[in-house]
C-alpha positions as protocol buffer text, in pm:
chain_id: "A"
residue {
  index: 1
  type: UNK
  ca { x: -3363 y: 847 z: -2535 }
}
residue {
  index: 2
  type: UNK
  ca { x: -3213 y: 1037 z: -2820 }
}
residue {
  index: 3
  type: UNK
  ca { x: -3113 y: 840 z: -3131 }
}
residue {
  index: 4
  type: UNK
  ca { x: -2833 y: 981 z: -3343 }
}
residue {
  index: 5
  type: UNK
  ca { x: -2801 y: 938 z: -3722 }
}
residue {
  index: 6
  type: UNK
  ca { x: -2488 y: 832 z: -3907 }
}
residue {
  index: 7
  type: UNK
  ca { x: -2462 y: 1193 z: -4042 }
}
residue {
  index: 8
  type: UNK
  ca { x: -2459 y: 1336 z: -3687 }
}
residue {
  index: 9
  type: UNK
  ca { x: -2147 y: 1555 z: -3621 }
}
residue {
  index: 10
  type: UNK
  ca { x: -2041 y: 1341 z: -3325 }
}
residue {
  index: 11
  type: UNK
  ca { x: -2070 y: 1023 z: -3546 }
}
residue {
  index: 12
  type: UNK
  ca { x: -1849 y: 1183 z: -3810 }
}
residue {
  index: 13
  type: UNK
  ca { x: -1602 y: 1315 z: -3551 }
}
residue {
  index: 14
  type: UNK
  ca { x: -1578 y: 969 z: -3404 }
}
residue {
  index: 15
  type: UNK
  ca { x: -1497 y: 814 z: -3739 }
}
residue {
  index: 16
  type: UNK
  ca { x: -1240 y: 1084 z: -3823 }
}
residue {
  index: 17
  type: UNK
  ca { x: -1076 y: 1045 z: -3491 }
}
residue {
  index: 18
  type: UNK
  ca { x: -1062 y: 663 z: -3527 }
}
residue {
  index: 19
  type: UNK
  ca { x: -898 y: 695 z: -3876 }
}
residue {
  index: 20
  type: UNK
  ca { x: -651 y: 953 z: -3739 }
}
residue {
  index: 21
  type: UNK
  ca { x: -558 y: 726 z: -3444 }
}
residue {
  index: 22
  type: UNK
  ca { x: -519 y: 425 z: -3677 }
}
residue {
  index: 23
  type: UNK
  ca { x: -284 y: 637 z: -3909 }
}
residue {
  index: 24
  type: UNK
  ca { x: -84 y: 751 z: -3609 }
}
residue {
  index: 25
  type: UNK
  ca { x: -52 y: 405 z: -3447 }
}
residue {
  index: 26
  type: UNK
  ca { x: 48 y: 256 z: -3782 }
}
residue {
  index: 27
  type: UNK
  ca { x: 306 y: 530 z: -3847 }
}
residue {
  index: 28
  type: UNK
  ca { x: 442 y: 511 z: -3502 }
}
residue {
  index: 29
  type: UNK
  ca { x: 472 y: 132 z: -3527 }
}
residue {
  index: 30
  type: UNK
  ca { x: 643 y: 112 z: -3871 }
}
residue {
  index: 31
  type: UNK
  ca { x: 847 y: 429 z: -3885 }
}
residue {
  index: 32
  type: UNK
  ca { x: 1207 y: 438 z: -3791 }
}
residue {
  index: 33
  type: UNK
  ca { x: 1268 y: 472 z: -3414 }
}
residue {
  index: 34
  type: UNK
  ca { x: 1430 y: 811 z: -3450 }
}
residue {
  index: 35
  type: UNK
  ca { x: 1125 y: 956 z: -3623 }
}
residue {
  index: 36
  type: UNK
  ca { x: 883 y: 895 z: -3336 }
}
residue {
  index: 37
  type: UNK
  ca { x: 903 y: 1079 z: -3003 }
}
residue {
  index: 38
  type: UNK
  ca { x: 883 y: 848 z: -2701 }
}
residue {
  index: 39
  type: UNK
  ca { x: 707 y: 1030 z: -2426 }
}
residue {
  index: 40
  type: UNK
  ca { x: 681 y: 725 z: -2199 }
}
residue {
  index: 41
  type: UNK
  ca { x: 989 y: 553 z: -2061 }
}
residue {
  index: 42
  type: UNK
  ca { x: 875 y: 200 z: -2161 }
}
residue {
  index: 43
  type: UNK
  ca { x: 820 y: 86 z: -2514 }
}
residue {
  index: 44
  type: UNK
  ca { x: 561 y: -162 z: -2393 }
}
residue {
  index: 45
  type: UNK
  ca { x: 386 y: 107 z: -2203 }
}
residue {
  index: 46
  type: UNK
  ca { x: 360 y: 312 z: -2529 }
}
residue {
  index: 47
  type: UNK
  ca { x: 214 y: 8 z: -2704 }
}
residue {
  index: 48
  type: UNK
  ca { x: -32 y: -39 z: -2424 }
}
residue {
  index: 49
  type: UNK
  ca { x: -138 y: 325 z: -2435 }
}
residue {
  index: 50
  type: UNK
  ca { x: -159 y: 337 z: -2813 }
}
residue {
  index: 51
  type: UNK
  ca { x: -390 y: 36 z: -2831 }
}
residue {
  index: 52
  type: UNK
  ca { x: -597 y: 156 z: -2536 }
}
residue {
  index: 53
  type: UNK
  ca { x: -671 y: 486 z: -2717 }
}
residue {
  index: 54
  type: UNK
  ca { x: -711 y: 297 z: -3050 }
}
residue {
  index: 55
  type: UNK
  ca { x: -962 y: 57 z: -2892 }
}
residue {
  index: 56
  type: UNK
  ca { x: -1165 y: 335 z: -2740 }
}
residue {
  index: 57
  type: UNK
  ca { x: -1168 y: 528 z: -3072 }
}
residue {
  index: 58
  type: UNK
  ca { x: -1268 y: 206 z: -3254 }
}
residue {
  index: 59
  type: UNK
  ca { x: -1547 y: 141 z: -3026 }
}
residue {
  index: 60
  type: UNK
  ca { x: -1683 y: 492 z: -3060 }
}
residue {
  index: 61
  type: UNK
  ca { x: -1653 y: 491 z: -3443 }
}
residue {
  index: 62
  type: UNK
  ca { x: -1802 y: 145 z: -3485 }
}
residue {
  index: 63
  type: UNK
  ca { x: -2102 y: 220 z: -3265 }
}
residue {
  index: 64
  type: UNK
  ca { x: -2324 y: -48 z: -3427 }
}
residue {
  index: 65
  type: UNK
  ca { x: -2060 y: -335 z: -3396 }
}
residue {
  index: 66
  type: UNK
  ca { x: -2070 y: -552 z: -3086 }
}
residue {
  index: 67
  type: UNK
  ca { x: -1775 y: -488 z: -2854 }
}
residue {
  index: 68
  type: UNK
  ca { x: -1659 y: -844 z: -2901 }
}
residue {
  index: 69
  type: UNK
  ca { x: -1616 y: -774 z: -3270 }
}
residue {
  index: 70
  type: UNK
  ca { x: -1440 y: -448 z: -3197 }
}
residue {
  index: 71
  type: UNK
  ca { x: -1201 y: -640 z: -2961 }
}
residue {
  index: 72
  type: UNK
  ca { x: -1142 y: -905 z: -3220 }
}
residue {
  index: 73
  type: UNK
  ca { x: -1056 y: -640 z: -3481 }
}
residue {
  index: 74
  type: UNK
  ca { x: -813 y: -466 z: -3239 }
}
residue {
  index: 75
  type: UNK
  ca { x: -638 y: -803 z: -3190 }
}
residue {
  index: 76
  type: UNK
  ca { x: -627 y: -860 z: -3562 }
}
residue {
  index: 77
  type: UNK
  ca { x: -476 y: -504 z: -3617 }
}
residue {
  index: 78
  type: UNK
  ca { x: -217 y: -573 z: -3342 }
}
residue {
  index: 79
  type: UNK
  ca { x: -131 y: -902 z: -3499 }
}
residue {
  index: 80
  type: UNK
  ca { x: -98 y: -747 z: -3844 }
}
residue {
  index: 81
  type: UNK
  ca { x: 124 y: -457 z: -3721 }
}
residue {
  index: 82
  type: UNK
  ca { x: 347 y: -673 z: -3508 }
}
residue {
  index: 83
  type: UNK
  ca { x: 366 y: -930 z: -3787 }
}
residue {
  index: 84
  type: UNK
  ca { x: 502 y: -667 z: -4023 }
}
residue {
  index: 85
  type: UNK
  ca { x: 732 y: -531 z: -3752 }
}
residue {
  index: 86
  type: UNK
  ca { x: 872 y: -880 z: -3692 }
}
residue {
  index: 87
  type: UNK
  ca { x: 1035 y: -859 z: -4045 }
}
residue {
  index: 88
  type: UNK
  ca { x: 1217 y: -534 z: -3960 }
}
residue {
  index: 89
  type: UNK
  ca { x: 1561 y: -599 z: -3811 }
}
residue {
  index: 90
  type: UNK
  ca { x: 1528 y: -345 z: -3527 }
}
residue {
  index: 91
  type: UNK
  ca { x: 1199 y: -499 z: -3392 }
}
residue {
  index: 92
  type: UNK
  ca { x: 1244 y: -883 z: -3434 }
}
residue {
  index: 93
  type: UNK
  ca { x: 1307 y: -962 z: -3068 }
}
residue {
  index: 94
  type: UNK
  ca { x: 1034 y: -752 z: -2911 }
}
residue {
  index: 95
  type: UNK
  ca { x: 736 y: -820 z: -3150 }
}
residue {
  index: 96
  type: UNK
  ca { x: 582 y: -1086 z: -2928 }
}
residue {
  index: 97
  type: UNK
  ca { x: 616 y: -878 z: -2621 }
}
residue {
  index: 98
  type: UNK
  ca { x: 471 y: -567 z: -2804 }
}
residue {
  index: 99
  type: UNK
  ca { x: 188 y: -781 z: -2930 }
}
residue {
  index: 100
  type: UNK
  ca { x: 93 y: -874 z: -2571 }
}
residue {
  index: 101
  type: UNK
  ca { x: 117 y: -496 z: -2471 }
}
residue {
  index: 102
  type: UNK
  ca { x: -111 y: -407 z: -2773 }
}
residue {
  index: 103
  type: UNK
  ca { x: -372 y: -680 z: -2684 }
}
residue {
  index: 104
  type: UNK
  ca { x: -347 y: -581 z: -2317 }
}
residue {
  index: 105
  type: UNK
  ca { x: -423 y: -217 z: -2401 }
}
residue {
  index: 106
  type: UNK
  ca { x: -722 y: -310 z: -2611 }
}
residue {
  index: 107
  type: UNK
  ca { x: -855 y: -548 z: -2337 }
}
residue {
  index: 108
  type: UNK
  ca { x: -807 y: -280 z: -2072 }
}
residue {
  index: 109
  type: UNK
  ca { x: -1026 y: -34 z: -2277 }
}
residue {
  index: 110
  type: UNK
  ca { x: -1310 y: -273 z: -2369 }
}
residue {
  index: 111
  type: UNK
  ca { x: -1341 y: -533 z: -2095 }
}
residue {
  index: 112
  type: UNK
  ca { x: -1489 y: -299 z: -1838 }
}
residue {
  index: 113
  type: UNK
  ca { x: -1774 y: -209 z: -2082 }
}
residue {
  index: 114
  type: UNK
  ca { x: -1828 y: -580 z: -2163 }
}
residue {
  index: 115
  type: UNK
  ca { x: -1844 y: -663 z: -1794 }
}
residue {
  index: 116
  type: UNK
  ca { x: -2090 y: -373 z: -1735 }
}
residue {
  index: 117
  type: UNK
  ca { x: -2318 y: -511 z: -2013 }
}
residue {
  index: 118
  type: UNK
  ca { x: -2294 y: -863 z: -1864 }
}
residue {
  index: 119
  type: UNK
  ca { x: -2390 y: -729 z: -1514 }
}
residue {
  index: 120
  type: UNK
  ca { x: -2679 y: -534 z: -1663 }
}
residue {
  index: 121
  type: UNK
  ca { x: -2830 y: -852 z: -1803 }
}
residue {
  index: 122
  type: UNK
  ca { x: -2912 y: -972 z: -1448 }
}
residue {
  index: 123
  type: UNK
  ca { x: -3125 y: -661 z: -1361 }
}
residue {
  index: 124
  type: UNK
  ca { x: -3141 y: -492 z: -1018 }
}
residue {
  index: 125
  type: UNK
  ca { x: -3184 y: -679 z: -682 }
}
residue {
  index: 126
  type: UNK
  ca { x: -3544 y: -686 z: -565 }
}
residue {
  index: 127
  type: UNK
  ca { x: -3622 y: -410 z: -322 }
}
residue {
  index: 128
  type: UNK
  ca { x: -3780 y: -466 z: 9 }
}
residue {
  index: 129
  type: UNK
  ca { x: -3681 y: -649 z: 332 }
}
residue {
  index: 130
  type: UNK
  ca { x: -3399 y: -892 z: 326 }
}
residue {
  index: 131
  type: UNK
  ca { x: -3501 y: -1248 z: 325 }
}
residue {
  index: 132
  type: UNK
  ca { x: -3410 y: -1421 z: 650 }
}
residue {
  index: 133
  type: UNK
  ca { x: -3406 y: -1795 z: 694 }
}
residue {
  index: 134
  type: UNK
  ca { x: -3592 y: -1873 z: 1016 }
}
residue {
  index: 135
  type: UNK
  ca { x: -3563 y: -2250 z: 1000 }
}
residue {
  index: 136
  type: UNK
  ca { x: -3430 y: -2420 z: 1317 }
}
residue {
  index: 137
  type: UNK
  ca { x: -3113 y: -2528 z: 1138 }
}
residue {
  index: 138
  type: UNK
  ca { x: -3027 y: -2161 z: 1029 }
}
residue {
  index: 139
  type: UNK
  ca { x: -2873 y: -2085 z: 1373 }
}
residue {
  index: 140
  type: UNK
  ca { x: -2641 y: -2384 z: 1378 }
}
């Protein structure tokens, strides 16, 4: 298995991509509504998609951090952004719903990897013939 260094071009690209995504998500969250294009027809879907991409970029950039920590950091970032947005008049009513969409996007991105890690801890099923219970009570 190949081990990459922190100075590897892919590691640097992952960190640059993550910082770019964070800047774009922050700008899209805090900028006036007319400054940001809305390619999706639902604001909540846009929040979900933004935090899905942000969580994947964060997991790639923070390759040494455990995914639970990455997920916690994504929730903290969502809380901070939606907390700031709650003080802007245009976004006061939807801040809680947007926060739920943000956290849902981060969960959708990272939970499959966490479940895969959990499943890997059990190893593989033993190979060979299936065990059959031949006791007299087995057929009842």
